[in-house]
N, C-alpha and C positions, 0 to 999 in steps of 0.2 A: 222867445224863446225856445217855443213849441217847434220852429223852424230850424233851430240850431239842433236841438234833440234830434230832431229829423234827420237833418244832413248827417251828422256827425252816428247815427245807426243804418244810413245807407253806406257811409265810405267803409263804417265796420263790417258790412254783408257781403260787401264788395272785395273787402280785403281777404274776408273769411274765403269767399268762393274763389278769388284770385288763387290764395295759399291752399285749395285741396286740389285743385287744375294744378298745380305747378310743381309742388312739393313732392308728390310722387315721381317725377323724372329729376327733380334737383337730387334723393334718394339714391335714383340709382344709379345716376351718371358721378355723384359721390363715392359710391362704393366699385364702381369700375375705377374710377382714379385711385381708388387708396390699396386696388390689387394691382393694380402696375407697381405703386409704390413698392409692393408686397406685404403691405399693413394689411394683414388679413383678418386678426382680431376686429380691429376697426370697419372693414369691409361688411363682414357679417353682420357688425351692426346695424350698419345702414340699411342692409336688406332685409333684416329682422323685423326695422323699425316698417319701412314699406308692406314688409307682410302682412304685420298686425295692425297698423293703422290704416291703410287704404288698400282693404281686401277686394273692392270692387273693381280696382284699377287693372289694367289689362296687365301693367308693368310687375303687377307681383309675380304673374308666372316667370317674368324673367328675372325677380330676385330669389324664388326660390331654386330655379335651376342655376344662377350662380352660386346660390347658397350650398347646394348639393353637389357642384363641380368642388369646391373649395372642402369640403367638410368630405370628400371620397381623396381626390387626388391630393390634396395640401395637408388635410389633419389625420386622413387613416381613421376616420368616424364613420363607417361605413353604414351602420344602423341607422343614424340621423342623416345622412345622404340617399338613405335607400326612401325615407319618412318623406323628404323634402320633393324625389321625384314623384312619388305615388302621390303627395297634397297636389302637385302644379298637376298629375294628370286628371284626378277626382274632381279639384276647386276648378278648373280653369280648361275645359274639354276641348274647347275652339284655339288653344293659342297654338302656332306655328310652332310652339319648343315642345309638343306633347311628345311627338312619334323620336323626338332627341333624347327626353326623359325618360321614356319607355326604351330607348336601347342602354341607355347607361343603366337604367331599372333590373333589366335583366340579364344584362353583365355580371353586375355586382351581386347581383343575387345569389349566379350560379357559379361565377367564379370565385368571387370575394367571399361570400359568406355559405357558400358552399351548399347551397340548399337549393336544387334541382327540381323538387316538388313544388316550391314556391314560384322558380324563375319560368314552369311551361304555362302556366295563364299569361302570364306579361310577352311572352312570347307567340302567344295564338294570337292576345289582341294588336300585337303587330305585325304579324299575319293575314290577320283580316284586312287591314288598311294597306295592305303593300302589293294588289296585284301581283306583275308579273314578276314582280322581282323577289316574291317573299322565299325563294328556294334557299337561302341562309337562313332564315327564322325556322322553316320546316327542319331544316337540318338541325338546327338548335335545338328544336321539341324531340327529333329524334335521338339526337345523342343525352338530353336528358333523363328520355326510358333507360337508354342502355345506362348511363350513370347508375343508373337508381334499379340495374340488373332485371330489370323488368322486358327480359328479352320479345317477349310476345307482343307486346303492343310498340316498342322501339323497331320492330321488324316492319310492322303495319306502316307505322311511322315513316320509315324510309321508303316502303313501297308508292306512300301517297306522293313523294316526293321526285321521286322515277314518272309516275304516272301525270300527274301536274304540272313538271318542269322538265322536259325530255331534251331539251336544249341546253339545261344547266353545267357549270363549269364544275359544277360537285357531282355528275353523274358517277363516273369512275368509281372515288371514293365511297359513295350511298350502296352502290352495288357491291363494295366490296364488305361494305358494315351489313348491310342486307342478309348477305352468303353468312357470315358469323352472326347476326342474330338468331340467322334460323339455326345454324348447329348450335348455337346456346342453349336454344330453347328446345333442344332434342330434336329438331328438326334437319338427321344428319344426310337425306336424300338430298333435300331441296340446298341445303349448305353447300354440297358436294357440288350438284347443277350449277348453283350462284358461281363456284370458284371455276371450275371450269367453262362457264359461258365468260368469265372475264379475260380469260387465259386466249381465246379465240376473238374476241370485240378489241380487247386492249393490247395486242401483241407487242411484245417488247418494252411495253412502260413498265413504272416502280409496280402500279399495281398489279400488273401481270406477273411480275417476279413474286410478290408477296402473295399471290393466287397459288401458284403454285407450289409457293413452301409450304402455304396452309393444307394442299391437296397432299403432301408430302407426309406432312405430320398425322394427315387423316389413315395414310398406310401405315404409319408406324404405331399409332395408338391401336388400329385393329390387328397390331402385331401379324403383317405383312414386309417382313422386316427386310428384304430381300427388294423388295418391290421401292420399298423406302429408297431406300440405300442406292438404287439405279437412280430413281427419281429427284434423289438432293446431288448427286453428279453429276446429271444431266445440266444443273442450275448455273452452269458457267457466268451468267450475264445477273447473277442474283448481287445486289447491293454492298450487303452485309458478308461479304467472304469469311469474317474471320468467325461467326457465327454460324455459316454452311459448313467452316470447316469442324468445329466441336461436333455439330450434329453428325456428320458422315464417319470422324471419330470414335463416337462414342456408340454409333450405329454398328459400326465394324466390331466394337467392343463386346456389343448386347451377340451378335450373331457369333463370336467366337465362344463364348460364354454358352452359349444355348446348342454349339455345337458340342462340347466336354462334357455336357447333360448327356445328349443322345448315345 
């Protein structure tokens, strides 16, 4: 009798161990299959079961990531999706999915939840792990400060990008954004010099045309109307010709009104 009970106990124990070993993988595969069948609520149920009952399994990170993707992209529950991504990052720091979760969380926070202040530290964590490929994350950080209208810090971050990633494909737009940030922070001389450098360095590119346009606007704002009109009129390659024509027409009207007053 004792041997029988012992045998039953051993079998039960083995079954329990087997169940705990293979159940997380079964739940994940069931969830993936349900996703493929577009049964998203049922898939979320499988992922939630894996996360809740088997938190020590490395597959819980996969479940959190897939849960976040469904909530974000299919159900529009951005805040719940963000919690899934951040929970993955916090609880499974060694998972290969951490970087992907951080990218989703950063983009979601910045562009969907419109919370640049909360997005900045996520981009900073991505930047710390990115090495030489971090120019995009550095740009996102700078852009966040610009959206917050913290022009001084935005300028600092754009400068960091140019210094740390001199070969970046973002160098031209970063140089323009830097000059603009200087201008908006009250450093008009540095802003003007920045736009002038862009015109020389990126000759006949779209960014150079935009820099010329900004320089002409600066002349107009300084009431140097004739100089501004000449600058606008010389911009034959500017891509937004309708806007340019409006600028020239209004400027001519301003000059004419000023002559009448005199």
